[in-house]
DRENKOLFI-473181 format. One record per residue (C-alpha): residue number from 0; residue in three letters; x, y, z. Coordinates in Angstrom, 1 decimal. Example, Ala and Ser with C-alpha at 12.3 -4.5 7.8 and 13.67 -1.06 7.14 Angstrom:
! DRENKOLFI-473181
+------+------+--------+--------+--------+
| resi | resn |      X |      Y |      Z |
+------+------+--------+--------+--------+
|    0 |  ALA |   12.3 |   -4.5 |    7.8 |
|    1 |  SER |   13.7 |   -1.1 |    7.1 |
+------+------+--------+--------+--------+
! end
This chain:
! DRENKOLFI-473181
+------+------+--------+--------+--------+
| resi | resn |      X |      Y |      Z |
+------+------+--------+--------+--------+
|    0 |  MET |    0.0 |    0.0 |    0.0 |
|    1 |  ARG |    1.3 |    3.5 |   -0.8 |
|    2 |  PRO |    2.2 |    5.7 |    2.1 |
|    3 |  LYS |   -0.3 |    8.3 |    1.0 |
|    4 |  ASP |   -3.1 |    5.7 |    1.0 |
|    5 |  LEU |   -2.1 |    4.7 |    4.5 |
|    6 |  SER |   -2.1 |    8.2 |    5.9 |
|    7 |  GLN |   -5.5 |    8.9 |    4.2 |
|    8 |  ARG |   -7.0 |    5.8 |    5.8 |
|    9 |  TYR |   -6.5 |    7.2 |    9.3 |
|   10 |  ALA |   -7.2 |   10.8 |    8.5 |
|   11 |  THR |   -9.9 |   12.7 |   10.4 |
|   12 |  GLN |  -10.2 |   15.7 |    8.0 |
|   13 |  LEU |   -9.6 |   16.0 |    4.3 |
|   14 |  THR |   -9.6 |   19.0 |    1.9 |
|   15 |  CYS |  -12.0 |   18.9 |   -1.0 |
|   16 |  ARG |  -10.3 |   19.4 |   -4.4 |
|   17 |  CYS |  -13.3 |   21.2 |   -5.8 |
|   18 |  CYS |  -14.4 |   23.7 |   -3.1 |
|   19 |  GLY |  -11.2 |   23.8 |   -1.1 |
|   20 |  GLN |  -12.9 |   23.4 |    2.3 |
|   21 |  GLU |  -11.4 |   21.2 |    5.0 |
|   22 |  LEU |  -14.1 |   18.9 |    6.1 |
|   23 |  PRO |  -14.4 |   15.8 |    8.3 |
|   24 |  VAL |  -14.0 |   12.5 |    6.5 |
|   25 |  GLU |  -17.7 |   11.7 |    6.9 |
|   26 |  CYS |  -18.4 |   14.3 |    4.2 |
|   27 |  PHE |  -16.4 |   12.2 |    1.6 |
|   28 |  GLU |  -17.3 |    8.9 |   -0.1 |
|   29 |  ARG |  -15.2 |    6.0 |    1.2 |
|   30 |  PHE |  -14.0 |    3.3 |   -1.1 |
|   31 |  PRO |  -13.8 |   -0.4 |   -0.3 |
|   32 |  THR |  -10.0 |   -0.1 |   -0.1 |
|   33 |  GLY |  -10.4 |    2.3 |    2.9 |
|   34 |  THR |   -9.4 |    5.5 |    1.1 |
|   35 |  TYR |  -11.6 |    8.4 |    0.4 |
|   36 |  ARG |  -12.8 |   10.3 |   -2.7 |
|   37 |  HIS |  -11.0 |   13.7 |   -3.0 |
|   38 |  VAL |  -14.3 |   15.5 |   -3.7 |
|   39 |  CYS |  -16.8 |   16.0 |   -1.0 |
|   40 |  ARG |  -20.4 |   14.7 |   -1.4 |
|   41 |  LYS |  -21.8 |   18.1 |   -2.1 |
|   42 |  CYS |  -19.4 |   18.8 |   -4.9 |
|   43 |  GLN |  -19.7 |   15.3 |   -6.2 |
|   44 |  TYR |  -23.4 |   15.8 |   -6.7 |
|   45 |  GLN |  -22.8 |   19.1 |   -8.5 |
|   46 |  ILE |  -20.0 |   17.8 |  -10.7 |
|   47 |  TYR |  -21.0 |   14.2 |  -11.5 |
|   48 |  VAL |  -24.6 |   13.3 |  -10.4 |
|   49 |  ARG |  -26.7 |   16.3 |  -11.5 |
|   50 |  PRO |  -25.2 |   16.8 |  -15.0 |
|   51 |  ARG |  -25.6 |   13.0 |  -15.7 |
|   52 |  TYR |  -29.2 |   13.1 |  -14.5 |
|   53 |  GLU |  -30.0 |   16.1 |  -16.7 |
|   54 |  ALA |  -28.4 |   14.4 |  -19.7 |
|   55 |  ARG |  -30.4 |   11.3 |  -19.1 |
|   56 |  ARG |  -33.6 |   13.2 |  -18.8 |
|   57 |  LEU |  -32.9 |   15.2 |  -22.0 |
|   58 |  THR |  -32.2 |   11.9 |  -23.8 |
|   59 |  GLU |  -35.6 |   10.5 |  -22.6 |
|   60 |  ILE |  -37.4 |   13.6 |  -23.7 |
|   61 |  MET |  -35.8 |   13.5 |  -27.2 |
|   62 |  GLN |  -36.7 |    9.9 |  -27.6 |
|   63 |  ASN |  -40.4 |   10.5 |  -26.8 |
+------+------+--------+--------+--------+
! end
């Protein structure tokens, strides 16, 4: 395991790469390997989830 992964596994606070806020690890998605996503849940929704939802809805509208 990489040293960075090991230190991240025991971290209590992480900095979001998107908004730059330092937040507790509970605000980040945890992977099965024990490490955390570098984007907080709020930014993850804004960057990945919402645009994909809107694209899917647009596709459904265009097909009907």
